[in-house]
N, CA, C and O atoms as a Tripos MOL2 file, in Angstrom:
@<TRIPOS>MOLECULE
protein
  192   191    48     0     0
PROTEIN
NO_CHARGES

@<TRIPOS>ATOM
      1 N         -21.5150  -51.6860   60.3130 N.3       1 MET1
      2 CA        -21.3250  -51.6570   61.7520 C.3       1 MET1
      3 C         -22.5610  -51.0310   62.3930 C.2       1 MET1
      4 O         -23.1130  -50.0500   61.8950 O.2       1 MET1
      5 N         -22.9690  -51.6110   63.4830 N.am      2 ASN2
      6 CA        -24.1460  -51.1140   64.1850 C.3       2 ASN2
      7 C         -23.8610  -49.7180   64.7390 C.2       2 ASN2
      8 O         -22.7620  -49.4530   65.2250 O.2       2 ASN2
      9 N         -24.8390  -48.8380   64.6650 N.am      3 GLN3
     10 CA        -24.6560  -47.4560   65.1060 C.3       3 GLN3
     11 C         -24.4170  -47.3800   66.6150 C.2       3 GLN3
     12 O         -23.6590  -46.5220   67.0690 O.2       3 GLN3
     13 N         -25.0400  -48.2500   67.3970 N.am      4 ASN4
     14 CA        -24.8410  -48.2410   68.8480 C.3       4 ASN4
     15 C         -23.4010  -48.6110   69.2180 C.2       4 ASN4
     16 O         -22.8450  -48.0610   70.1680 O.2       4 ASN4
     17 N         -22.8000  -49.5380   68.4740 N.am      5 VAL5
     18 CA        -21.4170  -49.9310   68.7370 C.3       5 VAL5
     19 C         -20.4880  -48.7620   68.4350 C.2       5 VAL5
     20 O         -19.5230  -48.5290   69.1640 O.2       5 VAL5
     21 N         -20.7710  -48.0350   67.3760 N.am      6 LEU6
     22 CA        -19.9630  -46.8700   67.0350 C.3       6 LEU6
     23 C         -20.0400  -45.8130   68.1310 C.2       6 LEU6
     24 O         -19.0180  -45.2360   68.5040 O.2       6 LEU6
     25 N         -21.2330  -45.5530   68.6480 N.am      7 TYR7
     26 CA        -21.3910  -44.6090   69.7550 C.3       7 TYR7
     27 C         -20.6380  -45.0880   70.9930 C.2       7 TYR7
     28 O         -20.0470  -44.2780   71.7060 O.2       7 TYR7
     29 N         -20.6530  -46.3750   71.2510 N.am      8 LEU8
     30 CA        -19.9470  -46.9410   72.4030 C.3       8 LEU8
     31 C         -18.4350  -46.7410   72.2670 C.2       8 LEU8
     32 O         -17.7660  -46.3830   73.2350 O.2       8 LEU8
     33 N         -17.9080  -46.9700   71.0820 N.am      9 ILE9
     34 CA        -16.4710  -46.7920   70.8480 C.3       9 ILE9
     35 C         -16.0810  -45.3250   70.9960 C.2       9 ILE9
     36 O         -15.0650  -45.0170   71.6180 O.2       9 ILE9
     37 N         -16.8680  -44.4290   70.4360 N.am     10 ILE10
     38 CA        -16.5780  -42.9950   70.5390 C.3      10 ILE10
     39 C         -16.6480  -42.5440   71.9960 C.2      10 ILE10
     40 O         -15.8120  -41.7570   72.4400 O.2      10 ILE10
     41 N         -17.6290  -43.0290   72.7360 N.am     11 GLY11
     42 CA        -17.7480  -42.6790   74.1580 C.3      11 GLY11
     43 C         -16.5710  -43.1890   74.9620 C.2      11 GLY11
     44 O         -16.0550  -42.4800   75.8270 O.2      11 GLY11
     45 N         -16.1340  -44.4220   74.6870 N.am     12 ALA12
     46 CA        -14.9940  -44.9910   75.4080 C.3      12 ALA12
     47 C         -13.7250  -44.1990   75.1080 C.2      12 ALA12
     48 O         -12.9320  -43.9420   76.0140 O.2      12 ALA12
     49 N         -13.5240  -43.8130   73.8650 N.am     13 LEU13
     50 CA        -12.3510  -43.0140   73.5060 C.3      13 LEU13
     51 C         -12.3910  -41.6430   74.1790 C.2      13 LEU13
     52 O         -11.3560  -41.1340   74.6100 O.2      13 LEU13
     53 N         -13.5670  -41.0500   74.2710 N.am     14 ALA14
     54 CA        -13.6920  -39.7510   74.9290 C.3      14 ALA14
     55 C         -13.3470  -39.8640   76.4120 C.2      14 ALA14
     56 O         -12.6730  -38.9930   76.9610 O.2      14 ALA14
     57 N         -13.8040  -40.9290   77.0590 N.am     15 VAL15
     58 CA        -13.4900  -41.1430   78.4790 C.3      15 VAL15
     59 C         -11.9900  -41.3250   78.6720 C.2      15 VAL15
     60 O         -11.4220  -40.7890   79.6240 O.2      15 VAL15
     61 N         -11.3430  -42.0710   77.7850 N.am     16 ILE16
     62 CA         -9.8960  -42.2890   77.8900 C.3      16 ILE16
     63 C          -9.1400  -40.9720   77.7230 C.2      16 ILE16
     64 O          -8.2010  -40.7020   78.4720 O.2      16 ILE16
     65 N          -9.5340  -40.1610   76.7600 N.am     17 VAL17
     66 CA         -8.8620  -38.8770   76.5270 C.3      17 VAL17
     67 C          -9.0370  -37.9540   77.7310 C.2      17 VAL17
     68 O          -8.0860  -37.2890   78.1420 O.2      17 VAL17
     69 N         -10.2330  -37.9080   78.2970 N.am     18 ILE18
     70 CA        -10.4800  -37.0560   79.4680 C.3      18 ILE18
     71 C          -9.6690  -37.5460   80.6640 C.2      18 ILE18
     72 O          -9.0700  -36.7390   81.3740 O.2      18 ILE18
     73 N          -9.6440  -38.8480   80.8940 N.am     19 ALA19
     74 CA         -8.8870  -39.3990   82.0200 C.3      19 ALA19
     75 C          -7.3980  -39.1250   81.8630 C.2      19 ALA19
     76 O          -6.7250  -38.7930   82.8390 O.2      19 ALA19
     77 N          -6.8790  -39.2590   80.6520 N.am     20 LEU20
     78 CA         -5.4710  -38.9790   80.4010 C.3      20 LEU20
     79 C          -5.1610  -37.4970   80.6260 C.2      20 LEU20
     80 O          -4.1100  -37.1590   81.1710 O.2      20 LEU20
     81 N          -6.0540  -36.6310   80.2150 N.am     21 GLY21
     82 CA         -5.8690  -35.1940   80.4370 C.3      21 GLY21
     83 C          -5.8330  -34.8380   81.9120 C.2      21 GLY21
     84 O          -5.0080  -34.0280   82.3350 O.2      21 GLY21
     85 N          -6.7210  -35.4370   82.7000 N.am     22 VAL22
     86 CA         -6.7370  -35.1910   84.1430 C.3      22 VAL22
     87 C          -5.4520  -35.7000   84.7820 C.2      22 VAL22
     88 O          -4.8850  -35.0330   85.6470 O.2      22 VAL22
     89 N          -4.9900  -36.8670   84.3680 N.am     23 TYR23
     90 CA         -3.7520  -37.4440   84.9090 C.3      23 TYR23
     91 C          -2.5540  -36.5430   84.6090 C.2      23 TYR23
     92 O          -1.7470  -36.2650   85.4960 O.2      23 TYR23
     93 N          -2.4410  -36.0920   83.3760 N.am     24 VAL24
     94 CA         -1.3150  -35.2340   82.9850 C.3      24 VAL24
     95 C          -1.3860  -33.9090   83.7350 C.2      24 VAL24
     96 O          -0.3570  -33.4010   84.1800 O.2      24 VAL24
     97 N          -2.5710  -33.3450   83.8830 N.am     25 TYR25
     98 CA         -2.7240  -32.0790   84.6100 C.3      25 TYR25
     99 C          -2.2750  -32.2250   86.0570 C.2      25 TYR25
    100 O          -1.5890  -31.3510   86.5870 O.2      25 TYR25
    101 N          -2.6590  -33.3270   86.7010 N.am     26 GLN26
    102 CA         -2.2680  -33.5410   88.0960 C.3      26 GLN26
    103 C          -0.7620  -33.7140   88.2180 C.2      26 GLN26
    104 O          -0.1580  -33.1990   89.1590 O.2      26 GLN26
    105 N          -0.1450  -34.4320   87.2810 N.am     27 LYS27
    106 CA          1.3020  -34.6200   87.3230 C.3      27 LYS27
    107 C           2.0430  -33.3050   87.0950 C.2      27 LYS27
    108 O           3.0680  -33.0570   87.7290 O.2      27 LYS27
    109 N           1.5440  -32.4750   86.2110 N.am     28 GLU28
    110 CA          2.1970  -31.2020   85.9180 C.3      28 GLU28
    111 C           2.0100  -30.1920   87.0510 C.2      28 GLU28
    112 O           2.8530  -29.3120   87.2250 O.2      28 GLU28
    113 N           0.9310  -30.2980   87.8190 N.am     29 SER29
    114 CA          0.6680  -29.3170   88.8620 C.3      29 SER29
    115 C           1.2770  -29.7080   90.2030 C.2      29 SER29
    116 O           1.1480  -28.9560   91.1690 O.2      29 SER29
    117 N           1.9420  -30.8710   90.2920 N.am     30 GLU30
    118 CA          2.6120  -31.2540   91.5270 C.3      30 GLU30
    119 C           3.7990  -30.3350   91.7620 C.2      30 GLU30
    120 O           4.5390  -30.0150   90.8320 O.2      30 GLU30
    121 N           3.9750  -29.9170   92.9890 N.am     31 PRO31
    122 CA          5.1420  -29.0790   93.2540 C.3      31 PRO31
    123 C           6.4280  -29.8920   93.1830 C.2      31 PRO31
    124 O           6.4520  -31.0580   93.5770 O.2      31 PRO31
    125 N           7.4790  -29.2870   92.6880 N.am     32 SER32
    126 CA          8.7620  -29.9750   92.6320 C.3      32 SER32
    127 C           9.6280  -29.4840   93.7860 C.2      32 SER32
    128 O           9.4130  -28.3950   94.3180 O.2      32 SER32
    129 N          10.5870  -30.2810   94.1570 N.am     33 GLY33
    130 CA         11.4800  -29.9070   95.2500 C.3      33 GLY33
    131 C          11.6720  -31.0640   96.2040 C.2      33 GLY33
    132 O          11.7630  -32.2210   95.7910 O.2      33 GLY33
    133 N          11.7340  -30.7400   97.4880 N.am     34 VAL34
    134 CA         11.9910  -31.7420   98.5170 C.3      34 VAL34
    135 C          10.7840  -31.8160   99.4420 C.2      34 VAL34
    136 O          10.2380  -30.7930   99.8560 O.2      34 VAL34
    137 N          10.3790  -33.0380   99.7580 N.am     35 GLU35
    138 CA          9.2710  -33.2520  100.6790 C.3      35 GLU35
    139 C           9.8180  -33.8670  101.9600 C.2      35 GLU35
    140 O          10.5240  -34.8750  101.9240 O.2      35 GLU35
    141 N           9.4870  -33.2530  103.0890 N.am     36 MET36
    142 CA          9.9200  -33.7750  104.3830 C.3      36 MET36
    143 C           8.6930  -34.1740  105.1940 C.2      36 MET36
    144 O           7.7280  -33.4170  105.2960 O.2      36 MET36
    145 N           8.7430  -35.3840  105.7760 N.am     37 ARG37
    146 CA          7.6500  -35.8540  106.6190 C.3      37 ARG37
    147 C           8.2210  -36.3310  107.9450 C.2      37 ARG37
    148 O           9.2620  -36.9870  107.9980 O.2      37 ARG37
    149 N           7.5130  -35.9830  109.0170 N.am     38 ILE38
    150 CA          7.8540  -36.4780  110.3500 C.3      38 ILE38
    151 C           6.6110  -37.1640  110.8760 C.2      38 ILE38
    152 O           5.5730  -36.5290  111.0630 O.2      38 ILE38
    153 N           6.7190  -38.4760  111.1170 N.am     39 ASP39
    154 CA          5.5860  -39.2350  111.6280 C.3      39 ASP39
    155 C           6.0790  -40.2780  112.6240 C.2      39 ASP39
    156 O           7.2090  -40.2030  113.1060 O.2      39 ASP39
    157 N           5.2250  -41.2480  112.9270 N.am     40 ASP40
    158 CA          5.5580  -42.2620  113.9250 C.3      40 ASP40
    159 C           6.7700  -43.1010  113.5350 C.2      40 ASP40
    160 O           7.4820  -43.5970  114.4080 O.2      40 ASP40
    161 N           7.0160  -43.2670  112.2380 N.am     41 SER41
    162 CA          8.1340  -44.0940  111.7940 C.3      41 SER41
    163 C           9.4420  -43.3100  111.6790 C.2      41 SER41
    164 O          10.4740  -43.8910  111.3430 O.2      41 SER41
    165 N           9.4190  -42.0260  111.9470 N.am     42 GLY42
    166 CA         10.6330  -41.2240  111.9220 C.3      42 GLY42
    167 C          10.5620  -40.0980  110.9170 C.2      42 GLY42
    168 O           9.4840  -39.6130  110.5750 O.2      42 GLY42
    169 N          11.7190  -39.6930  110.4530 N.am     43 ILE43
    170 CA         11.8210  -38.5860  109.5060 C.3      43 ILE43
    171 C          12.0680  -39.1470  108.1130 C.2      43 ILE43
    172 O          12.9100  -40.0260  107.9290 O.2      43 ILE43
    173 N          11.3330  -38.6370  107.1410 N.am     44 SER44
    174 CA         11.4720  -39.0880  105.7670 C.3      44 SER44
    175 C          11.6800  -37.8790  104.8740 C.2      44 SER44
    176 O          10.9190  -36.9130  104.9410 O.2      44 SER44
    177 N          12.7150  -37.9300  104.0320 N.am     45 ILE45
    178 CA         13.0080  -36.8450  103.0790 C.3      45 ILE45
    179 C          13.0180  -37.4310  101.6930 C.2      45 ILE45
    180 O          13.7550  -38.3790  101.4230 O.2      45 ILE45
    181 N          12.1970  -36.8730  100.7910 N.am     46 GLU46
    182 CA         12.1130  -37.3610   99.4170 C.3      46 GLU46
    183 C          12.2780  -36.1990   98.4490 C.2      46 GLU46
    184 O          11.7560  -35.1080   98.6760 O.2      46 GLU46
    185 N          13.0070  -36.4430   97.3720 N.am     47 GLU47
    186 CA         13.1380  -35.4450   96.3180 C.3      47 GLU47
    187 C          12.0290  -35.6890   95.3110 C.2      47 GLU47
    188 O          11.8190  -36.8170   94.8650 O.2      47 GLU47
    189 N          11.3310  -34.6410   94.9600 N.am     48 LYS48
    190 CA         10.2180  -34.7670   94.0090 C.3      48 LYS48
    191 C          10.6560  -34.3070   92.6480 C.2      48 LYS48
    192 O           9.8660  -34.3330   91.7040 O.2      48 LYS48
@<TRIPOS>BOND
     1     1     2 1
     2     2     3 1
     3     3     4 2
     4     3     5 am
     5     5     6 1
     6     6     7 1
     7     7     8 2
     8     7     9 am
     9     9    10 1
    10    10    11 1
    11    11    12 2
    12    11    13 am
    13    13    14 1
    14    14    15 1
    15    15    16 2
    16    15    17 am
    17    17    18 1
    18    18    19 1
    19    19    20 2
    20    19    21 am
    21    21    22 1
    22    22    23 1
    23    23    24 2
    24    23    25 am
    25    25    26 1
    26    26    27 1
    27    27    28 2
    28    27    29 am
    29    29    30 1
    30    30    31 1
    31    31    32 2
    32    31    33 am
    33    33    34 1
    34    34    35 1
    35    35    36 2
    36    35    37 am
    37    37    38 1
    38    38    39 1
    39    39    40 2
    40    39    41 am
    41    41    42 1
    42    42    43 1
    43    43    44 2
    44    43    45 am
    45    45    46 1
    46    46    47 1
    47    47    48 2
    48    47    49 am
    49    49    50 1
    50    50    51 1
    51    51    52 2
    52    51    53 am
    53    53    54 1
    54    54    55 1
    55    55    56 2
    56    55    57 am
    57    57    58 1
    58    58    59 1
    59    59    60 2
    60    59    61 am
    61    61    62 1
    62    62    63 1
    63    63    64 2
    64    63    65 am
    65    65    66 1
    66    66    67 1
    67    67    68 2
    68    67    69 am
    69    69    70 1
    70    70    71 1
    71    71    72 2
    72    71    73 am
    73    73    74 1
    74    74    75 1
    75    75    76 2
    76    75    77 am
    77    77    78 1
    78    78    79 1
    79    79    80 2
    80    79    81 am
    81    81    82 1
    82    82    83 1
    83    83    84 2
    84    83    85 am
    85    85    86 1
    86    86    87 1
    87    87    88 2
    88    87    89 am
    89    89    90 1
    90    90    91 1
    91    91    92 2
    92    91    93 am
    93    93    94 1
    94    94    95 1
    95    95    96 2
    96    95    97 am
    97    97    98 1
    98    98    99 1
    99    99   100 2
   100    99   101 am
   101   101   102 1
   102   102   103 1
   103   103   104 2
   104   103   105 am
   105   105   106 1
   106   106   107 1
   107   107   108 2
   108   107   109 am
   109   109   110 1
   110   110   111 1
   111   111   112 2
   112   111   113 am
   113   113   114 1
   114   114   115 1
   115   115   116 2
   116   115   117 am
   117   117   118 1
   118   118   119 1
   119   119   120 2
   120   119   121 am
   121   121   122 1
   122   122   123 1
   123   123   124 2
   124   123   125 am
   125   125   126 1
   126   126   127 1
   127   127   128 2
   128   127   129 am
   129   129   130 1
   130   130   131 1
   131   131   132 2
   132   131   133 am
   133   133   134 1
   134   134   135 1
   135   135   136 2
   136   135   137 am
   137   137   138 1
   138   138   139 1
   139   139   140 2
   140   139   141 am
   141   141   142 1
   142   142   143 1
   143   143   144 2
   144   143   145 am
   145   145   146 1
   146   146   147 1
   147   147   148 2
   148   147   149 am
   149   149   150 1
   150   150   151 1
   151   151   152 2
   152   151   153 am
   153   153   154 1
   154   154   155 1
   155   155   156 2
   156   155   157 am
   157   157   158 1
   158   158   159 1
   159   159   160 2
   160   159   161 am
   161   161   162 1
   162   162   163 1
   163   163   164 2
   164   163   165 am
   165   165   166 1
   166   166   167 1
   167   167   168 2
   168   167   169 am
   169   169   170 1
   170   170   171 1
   171   171   172 2
   172   171   173 am
   173   173   174 1
   174   174   175 1
   175   175   176 2
   176   175   177 am
   177   177   178 1
   178   178   179 1
   179   179   180 2
   180   179   181 am
   181   181   182 1
   182   182   183 1
   183   183   184 2
   184   183   185 am
   185   185   186 1
   186   186   187 1
   187   187   188 2
   188   187   189 am
   189   189   190 1
   190   190   191 1
   191   191   192 2
@<TRIPOS>SUBSTRUCTURE
     1 MET1         2 RESIDUE 1 A MET
     2 ASN2         6 RESIDUE 1 A ASN
     3 GLN3        10 RESIDUE 1 A GLN
     4 ASN4        14 RESIDUE 1 A ASN
     5 VAL5        18 RESIDUE 1 A VAL
     6 LEU6        22 RESIDUE 1 A LEU
     7 TYR7        26 RESIDUE 1 A TYR
     8 LEU8        30 RESIDUE 1 A LEU
     9 ILE9        34 RESIDUE 1 A ILE
    10 ILE10       38 RESIDUE 1 A ILE
    11 GLY11       42 RESIDUE 1 A GLY
    12 ALA12       46 RESIDUE 1 A ALA
    13 LEU13       50 RESIDUE 1 A LEU
    14 ALA14       54 RESIDUE 1 A ALA
    15 VAL15       58 RESIDUE 1 A VAL
    16 ILE16       62 RESIDUE 1 A ILE
    17 VAL17       66 RESIDUE 1 A VAL
    18 ILE18       70 RESIDUE 1 A ILE
    19 ALA19       74 RESIDUE 1 A ALA
    20 LEU20       78 RESIDUE 1 A LEU
    21 GLY21       82 RESIDUE 1 A GLY
    22 VAL22       86 RESIDUE 1 A VAL
    23 TYR23       90 RESIDUE 1 A TYR
    24 VAL24       94 RESIDUE 1 A VAL
    25 TYR25       98 RESIDUE 1 A TYR
    26 GLN26      102 RESIDUE 1 A GLN
    27 LYS27      106 RESIDUE 1 A LYS
    28 GLU28      110 RESIDUE 1 A GLU
    29 SER29      114 RESIDUE 1 A SER
    30 GLU30      118 RESIDUE 1 A GLU
    31 PRO31      122 RESIDUE 1 A PRO
    32 SER32      126 RESIDUE 1 A SER
    33 GLY33      130 RESIDUE 1 A GLY
    34 VAL34      134 RESIDUE 1 A VAL
    35 GLU35      138 RESIDUE 1 A GLU
    36 MET36      142 RESIDUE 1 A MET
    37 ARG37      146 RESIDUE 1 A ARG
    38 ILE38      150 RESIDUE 1 A ILE
    39 ASP39      154 RESIDUE 1 A ASP
    40 ASP40      158 RESIDUE 1 A ASP
    41 SER41      162 RESIDUE 1 A SER
    42 GLY42      166 RESIDUE 1 A GLY
    43 ILE43      170 RESIDUE 1 A ILE
    44 SER44      174 RESIDUE 1 A SER
    45 ILE45      178 RESIDUE 1 A ILE
    46 GLU46      182 RESIDUE 1 A GLU
    47 GLU47      186 RESIDUE 1 A GLU
    48 LYS48      190 RESIDUE 1 A LYS
């Protein structure tokens, strides 16, 4: 196997792992509870 292809695969896997880590961190740091919004379309209540 060409060495450049191996570096490309390792780099792609590293990017995927980092992106997945950022996604999981953002999901875990979201506040839980109830979200209330009042805007032009009215009142919206969502459970998080």
